[in-house]
Short mmCIF file of the C-alpha atoms (twelve columns), coordinates in Angstrom:
data_MODEL
# 
_entry.id   MODEL 
# 
loop_
_atom_site.group_PDB 
_atom_site.id 
_atom_site.type_symbol 
_atom_site.label_atom_id 
_atom_site.label_alt_id 
_atom_site.label_comp_id 
_atom_site.label_asym_id 
_atom_site.label_seq_id 
_atom_site.Cartn_x 
_atom_site.Cartn_y 
_atom_site.Cartn_z 
_atom_site.pdbx_PDB_model_num 
ATOM 1   C CA . MET A 1   -15.369 1.158   15.166  1 
ATOM 2   C CA . ILE A 2   -17.450 4.139   12.801  1 
ATOM 3   C CA . LEU A 3   -17.714 3.381   9.288   1 
ATOM 4   C CA . LYS A 4   -18.144 5.497   6.931   1 
ATOM 5   C CA . THR A 5   -20.337 5.430   3.548   1 
ATOM 6   C CA . ILE A 6   -19.851 6.938   0.105   1 
ATOM 7   C CA . ASP A 7   -21.329 9.814   1.401   1 
ATOM 8   C CA . GLN A 8   -19.053 10.804  3.782   1 
ATOM 9   C CA . PHE A 9   -16.305 11.356  1.567   1 
ATOM 10  C CA . HIS A 10  -15.328 13.911  -1.486  1 
ATOM 11  C CA . VAL A 11  -12.903 14.273  -3.563  1 
ATOM 12  C CA . GLY A 12  -9.118  14.715  -2.632  1 
ATOM 13  C CA . ASP A 13  -10.027 13.195  0.192   1 
ATOM 14  C CA . SER A 14  -6.827  11.538  1.793   1 
ATOM 15  C CA . ALA A 15  -4.498  9.626   4.637   1 
ATOM 16  C CA . GLU A 16  -0.979  8.135   4.710   1 
ATOM 17  C CA . PHE A 17  0.935   5.786   6.764   1 
ATOM 18  C CA . ALA A 18  4.838   5.844   7.645   1 
ATOM 19  C CA . LYS A 19  7.028   2.554   8.490   1 
ATOM 20  C CA . THR A 20  10.493  1.491   8.292   1 
ATOM 21  C CA . LEU A 21  10.863  -1.580  6.936   1 
ATOM 22  C CA . SER A 22  13.079  -4.064  9.088   1 
ATOM 23  C CA . GLU A 23  14.910  -7.069  8.192   1 
ATOM 24  C CA . SER A 24  12.085  -8.860  9.979   1 
ATOM 25  C CA . ASP A 25  9.401   -7.569  8.453   1 
ATOM 26  C CA . VAL A 26  11.310  -8.952  4.673   1 
ATOM 27  C CA . TYR A 27  11.954  -12.204 6.684   1 
ATOM 28  C CA . LEU A 28  8.099   -12.470 7.727   1 
ATOM 29  C CA . PHE A 29  7.011   -11.692 4.392   1 
ATOM 30  C CA . ALA A 30  9.487   -14.051 1.974   1 
ATOM 31  C CA . GLY A 31  7.981   -16.875 5.277   1 
ATOM 32  C CA . ILE A 32  4.274   -15.393 4.724   1 
ATOM 33  C CA . THR A 33  4.337   -15.502 0.411   1 
ATOM 34  C CA . GLY A 34  6.898   -18.470 0.274   1 
ATOM 35  C CA . ASP A 35  8.801   -15.409 -1.725  1 
ATOM 36  C CA . PHE A 36  12.431  -16.356 -0.819  1 
ATOM 37  C CA . ASN A 37  13.406  -14.326 -3.679  1 
ATOM 38  C CA . PRO A 38  17.212  -14.109 -3.053  1 
ATOM 39  C CA . ALA A 39  17.265  -10.557 -3.884  1 
ATOM 40  C CA . HIS A 40  15.050  -9.849  -0.456  1 
ATOM 41  C CA . VAL A 41  16.518  -12.483 1.645   1 
ATOM 42  C CA . ASN A 42  20.673  -13.549 0.684   1 
ATOM 43  C CA . GLU A 43  23.209  -10.621 1.853   1 
ATOM 44  C CA . VAL A 44  25.561  -12.512 -0.409  1 
ATOM 45  C CA . TYR A 45  23.627  -12.730 -3.501  1 
ATOM 46  C CA . SER A 46  21.905  -9.201  -3.147  1 
ATOM 47  C CA . GLN A 47  25.676  -7.171  -3.716  1 
ATOM 48  C CA . ALA A 48  26.039  -8.932  -7.157  1 
ATOM 49  C CA . THR A 49  22.506  -7.328  -8.134  1 
ATOM 50  C CA . SER A 50  22.403  -3.624  -9.747  1 
ATOM 51  C CA . PHE A 51  20.757  -2.712  -6.235  1 
ATOM 52  C CA . LYS A 52  23.971  -4.135  -4.065  1 
ATOM 53  C CA . THR A 53  21.865  -5.102  -1.209  1 
ATOM 54  C CA . ARG A 54  18.600  -7.038  -0.036  1 
ATOM 55  C CA . ILE A 55  15.295  -5.035  -1.202  1 
ATOM 56  C CA . ALA A 56  12.513  -5.872  -0.171  1 
ATOM 57  C CA . HIS A 57  9.317   -7.008  -1.752  1 
ATOM 58  C CA . GLY A 58  7.509   -4.584  -3.807  1 
ATOM 59  C CA . LEU A 59  4.451   -6.091  -2.466  1 
ATOM 60  C CA . LEU A 60  6.021   -5.878  0.970   1 
ATOM 61  C CA . THR A 61  5.593   -2.098  0.121   1 
ATOM 62  C CA . ALA A 62  1.745   -2.194  -1.233  1 
ATOM 63  C CA . GLY A 63  0.646   -4.172  2.464   1 
ATOM 64  C CA . LEU A 64  0.968   -0.703  3.539   1 
ATOM 65  C CA . ILE A 65  -1.436  0.666   1.137   1 
ATOM 66  C CA . SER A 66  -3.771  -2.056  2.066   1 
ATOM 67  C CA . ALA A 67  -3.607  -0.420  6.273   1 
ATOM 68  C CA . VAL A 68  -4.374  2.901   5.433   1 
ATOM 69  C CA . MET A 69  -7.144  1.554   3.384   1 
ATOM 70  C CA . ALA A 70  -8.266  -0.182  6.274   1 
ATOM 71  C CA . ASN A 71  -7.756  1.902   8.618   1 
ATOM 72  C CA . GLN A 72  -7.654  5.157   7.927   1 
ATOM 73  C CA . LEU A 73  -9.516  5.781   4.201   1 
ATOM 74  C CA . PRO A 74  -12.082 4.505   2.905   1 
ATOM 75  C CA . GLY A 75  -11.582 2.621   6.611   1 
ATOM 76  C CA . PRO A 76  -12.751 -0.352  8.477   1 
ATOM 77  C CA . GLY A 77  -16.183 -2.488  6.339   1 
ATOM 78  C CA . ALA A 78  -14.060 -1.051  3.316   1 
ATOM 79  C CA . ILE A 79  -13.505 -3.506  -0.056  1 
ATOM 80  C CA . TYR A 80  -10.560 -3.520  -1.830  1 
ATOM 81  C CA . ILE A 81  -11.693 -4.369  -5.429  1 
ATOM 82  C CA . ARG A 82  -8.724  -3.520  -7.366  1 
ATOM 83  C CA . GLN A 83  -4.887  -2.446  -7.405  1 
ATOM 84  C CA . GLU A 84  -3.064  -1.178  -10.734 1 
ATOM 85  C CA . LEU A 85  0.652   -0.754  -9.615  1 
ATOM 86  C CA . ASP A 86  3.851   0.730   -10.461 1 
ATOM 87  C CA . PHE A 87  6.976   -0.706  -9.164  1 
ATOM 88  C CA . LEU A 88  8.736   2.388   -9.954  1 
ATOM 89  C CA . ALA A 89  12.293  1.725   -7.316  1 
ATOM 90  C CA . PRO A 90  13.636  -0.213  -4.350  1 
ATOM 91  C CA . ALA A 91  12.393  0.094   -0.940  1 
ATOM 92  C CA . ARG A 92  14.988  -1.189  0.747   1 
ATOM 93  C CA . ILE A 93  16.028  -3.211  4.724   1 
ATOM 94  C CA . GLY A 94  15.545  0.141   6.672   1 
ATOM 95  C CA . ASP A 95  13.624  2.613   4.201   1 
ATOM 96  C CA . THR A 96  10.713  4.502   5.768   1 
ATOM 97  C CA . ILE A 97  8.083   3.430   3.137   1 
ATOM 98  C CA . THR A 98  5.559   6.543   3.563   1 
ATOM 99  C CA . ALA A 99  1.612   4.990   1.796   1 
ATOM 100 C CA . HIS A 100 -0.515  7.166   0.571   1 
ATOM 101 C CA . VAL A 101 -3.895  6.878   -0.557  1 
ATOM 102 C CA . GLU A 102 -6.125  9.844   -1.922  1 
ATOM 103 C CA . VAL A 103 -10.295 10.197  -3.276  1 
ATOM 104 C CA . ILE A 104 -10.006 10.178  -7.234  1 
ATOM 105 C CA . ASP A 105 -13.580 9.824   -8.402  1 
ATOM 106 C CA . ILE A 106 -16.955 8.870   -6.457  1 
ATOM 107 C CA . ILE A 107 -18.643 6.858   -7.869  1 
ATOM 108 C CA . LYS A 108 -22.442 6.623   -5.761  1 
ATOM 109 C CA . ASP A 109 -24.533 4.273   -8.162  1 
ATOM 110 C CA . ILE A 110 -22.939 1.335   -7.987  1 
ATOM 111 C CA . ASN A 111 -20.797 2.021   -4.293  1 
ATOM 112 C CA . ARG A 112 -17.669 2.617   -5.437  1 
ATOM 113 C CA . ILE A 113 -13.941 4.988   -4.572  1 
ATOM 114 C CA . ARG A 114 -11.649 5.323   -6.885  1 
ATOM 115 C CA . LEU A 115 -8.290  5.997   -5.277  1 
ATOM 116 C CA . ARG A 116 -4.530  7.584   -6.192  1 
ATOM 117 C CA . THR A 117 -2.181  4.817   -4.696  1 
ATOM 118 C CA . TRP A 118 1.574   6.015   -4.665  1 
ATOM 119 C CA . CYS A 119 4.525   5.207   -1.769  1 
ATOM 120 C CA . THR A 120 7.369   7.371   -1.251  1 
ATOM 121 C CA . LYS A 121 11.009  7.099   0.830   1 
ATOM 122 C CA . GLN A 122 11.882  9.569   3.437   1 
ATOM 123 C CA . ASP A 123 13.809  11.557  1.065   1 
ATOM 124 C CA . GLY A 124 10.005  11.881  -1.110  1 
ATOM 125 C CA . SER A 125 11.097  9.607   -3.748  1 
ATOM 126 C CA . MET A 126 8.412   7.255   -5.194  1 
ATOM 127 C CA . VAL A 127 8.674   4.068   -4.690  1 
ATOM 128 C CA . LEU A 128 5.640   2.791   -5.909  1 
ATOM 129 C CA . ASN A 129 2.279   4.457   -7.847  1 
ATOM 130 C CA . GLY A 130 -0.987  3.528   -8.880  1 
ATOM 131 C CA . GLU A 131 -4.890  3.123   -8.757  1 
ATOM 132 C CA . ALA A 132 -7.040  0.847   -6.764  1 
ATOM 133 C CA . LEU A 133 -10.862 0.943   -6.726  1 
ATOM 134 C CA . VAL A 134 -12.679 0.063   -3.570  1 
ATOM 135 C CA . SER A 135 -16.231 -0.149  -2.142  1 
ATOM 136 C CA . PRO A 136 -17.288 1.544   1.453   1 
ATOM 137 C CA . PRO A 137 -19.809 -0.348  3.821   1 
ATOM 138 C CA . ARG A 138 -23.053 0.153   3.133   1 
ATOM 139 C CA . ALA A 139 -25.448 2.488   5.288   1 
ATOM 140 C CA . PRO A 140 -28.021 0.324   7.132   1 
ATOM 141 C CA . ARG A 141 -30.637 -0.333  6.025   1 
ATOM 142 C CA . PRO A 142 -33.708 1.010   8.402   1 
# 
């Protein structure tokens, strides 16, 4: 495992991760969080909503951003400090969601990186948009 410190990042660095959302993903997320809103888990109920079918939890899609940050950018050892999100469109079971992360600012004196974060569907439409603040690992002391 390679831990990257703040000096190894540049504005414009980016990474992404894609996942096709399955029915199991939605039910497992509901079970883990306790969020059994019928819009997510009840097809009959959902058919009467404006979405016409079940939708994935918004925070399930946002969780894909966490995967990018934990595994790629900034990567292992990073600490998630803050996340702002605007949910723009629903993600449905079967949608392939791509989480994107891009460095927009580096604040070396407090060891923080500001990231633009967003998720898109397979057709390129944006599902959510936001900004995060993370702390990458510090360099080991001699």
